N, C-alpha and C positions, 0 to 999 in steps of 0.2 A: 355299511355293507358287511354281512356275516361271510366271510370268505369259505366257510365250511359249508354253506347252503347253495343249493342250486338257484335260489332266489336271486343270488348276486349276479349270476349270469344275465339274466334279464335287465337288471340294473345297468350294467355295463354295456350291453350291446345296444346298437341304435338301428332303427329302421325309419327313416323319414322321407316324406314325400312332400312336395311344395310345387303349386302350379299358379300360373298367372294367365288370366284370359281376358281378351277385350274384344267386343263386337261393336260395330258401329255402321249406320246407314244414313246417307243424306239422299234427298230426292228433291226434284223440282218439276213444275208442270207449267206449260204455256198454252194458251188458247189461240190458236192461229185463226181460226174461224169458229163460229158457234158449234158445229159439229166435228171439228178437227182440232185434235190436242197433240202437243208433244210432251213426251215424259222422259225423264232421265233419272237413273237411280244408280248409286255407287255404295258399295257394301264392302266393308273389310271383316276379317276373322283372324285374330292372332292369338297364340297361346304358347306358353313354355311350360316345360315339366322337367323338375329335378328330382332325382331319387338317390338316397345313399343308403347303402346297407354296410354296417360294421358288425362283425362278431369278435369278441375279444379273444386275446391268445392265451389267457390264463386257465379257462376250463370251459367246458360247454361243448357244444357240437363242433367248434373249430379249433379245439385245443390241439389236435394231432397235426394240424396244418400251421399252427402258429398264429391262427386268426385269420379271418377273410375280410376283404374290403371290395365293394362293388359300387360303382357310380353310373349313373345314366343321366344323359341331358337330350331333351327334345325341343325343337322350336319349329312351329309351323305359321305361316304366314299365306293368307289368300285373299284376292280381292276380285270383285266382279263388277262389271259396269254394263248396265242395259240402257238402250235408248230405243224409243218407240214412238210411232206415230199412230194414233187411234182416231178412227172415224166410225161415228154412230149417227144413224139418221133413220127416222121413220118415214116410209114411202107410201104413196096411194092417198086417195082423196081422205080415207078415213084412218090413215096411218096403220093400216093392216099389216103391212111388210116393215119388219125391223131389220136393218143392217148393222152389222158389226164387223169392221175391217182394221186389221192391225198388222203393220210391217215393222221390222226392228233389227237391230244389231246388237250382239252381246260379245263381250270379251271377258276372259277369266285367265288369271295366273295363280299357281299354287306353287309354293316354296316350302321345302321341309329340309331339316338337319338333325341328324342322331349321333350322338357320341356315347359310346359305352366302354368301360374298363372294368376289369374284374381281377383279382389275385389273391394270394395267400402270403403269410409271413409278415405280419405287421409288427411295428415297434412295440417292446414290452412296456407300453405306457398308455394311459387312458387320456392323457393331457392334449394329444394332438387331435384335431378334428379331422383331418384328412392325412393319415400317415402313409409313408411310402411303404410298398409292398417288396418282398425279395424275390417272389416267385409270380410274376404276371402271367396270367392265363389267357385273359381275352383283351383284346384292344381292338375296337373297330369304329369306323367312322362311314355314314352313308348320308347322301344328300340327294334331293330331287328338285327339279325346277320344270314344270310343265305349263303349256299354254293351250287354251281352248277358244275358238271364235266361232260365231253363228251368225248367219242372216237368215231371216224368216218371215213368212207372211201367214197370217190366219184370218180366216173370214166364215161369216155365217149369215144366212138370211132365214127369217122366220116369218110365218104367217099366222096372225092371230093367237100368237102364243100356242098354237096347235101343231104346226109343221115346222121342222128345222132342217136346213141343209147347211153342212158345214164342211170345211176343208182347210188343209194346211200344207205347206211345204218349207223345208229348211235345208240350208246347205251348212253342214258343220265340218270344222277342221280341228285337228289335235295334234300336238307335237309328240304324243304317245304312239301315234300310228307310224307305220313305215313311211319313208319318204316317197316311194311310188304310190302309197295309198292313203295319203294324208287327209283327203276330204271325202265326203259322202253326202249324198242328196237323199233326203227322207220326205216322204209325203203321206198324207191321209185324207180319206173322203168318208163322209158318214151322213146319215139322215135318221130323223127321230120323229115320232108320232106321240105327242103327248095326249094320251087317251083320257086322262083326268080333266081335261079341259073341254071335252065333248059334253053335249047337253045331257046325254044320258047317264053321265058320271059326275057331272059338275057338283050336284048337291047330294052326292051318296055319302051315307053315314058309315058304309064299310070300307070304301076305297078313298084314301087321301092322296095317293100318288101312284100313277100306272104310265109307264112309257115303254113303247117299243122303238129299239134302235138298232141299226145296222151300220157298220163300218167297214173299212178295208184300208190298210196301211201297209208301207214297205218296212222291211226290217233288214238288218245287217247280213 
């Protein structure tokens, strides 16, 4: 390193970032009846992030402060587990009516941890990977741990793939909400008309998909 050149500063400074991430899912399905199935799915998401910033004390942007050092560490772990019962059946003599019903339960947890530190005045050596600082300026720690749970039902019935009526209702709860308002119920209803399945559009070269839909739902 040429100590008379600014290029030396970039040789001695360090700015590193490393992360580790893992995602996994397992699922199972069991047929209780020909038209009734049980499904279970469990997924995890885990990652860590480590960042180090070092600016040497000899010259450069941090010379007047005797060098700078910053370190950040983040860890996040999430899991979600969903269990459902699915019922699908064609009704009517010609199977003109198609029903699709689903009820389920879902649970989720998310945990995070963040640690940050920053300071100036590092040791006058480049041999230490993480030298102590004489003037700490930032030292913080934060963590969160929240859960979410839901029970739900979803259903639809269609006629000859032309007309569809659908609806859903769910009861959600979260630890992030206030203790007196931790749960909420949400619903939706809707109807659709698949115009592209009608005889006057079925073989049209101009229209490949056309649907009219109307729905209504609750909000927070």
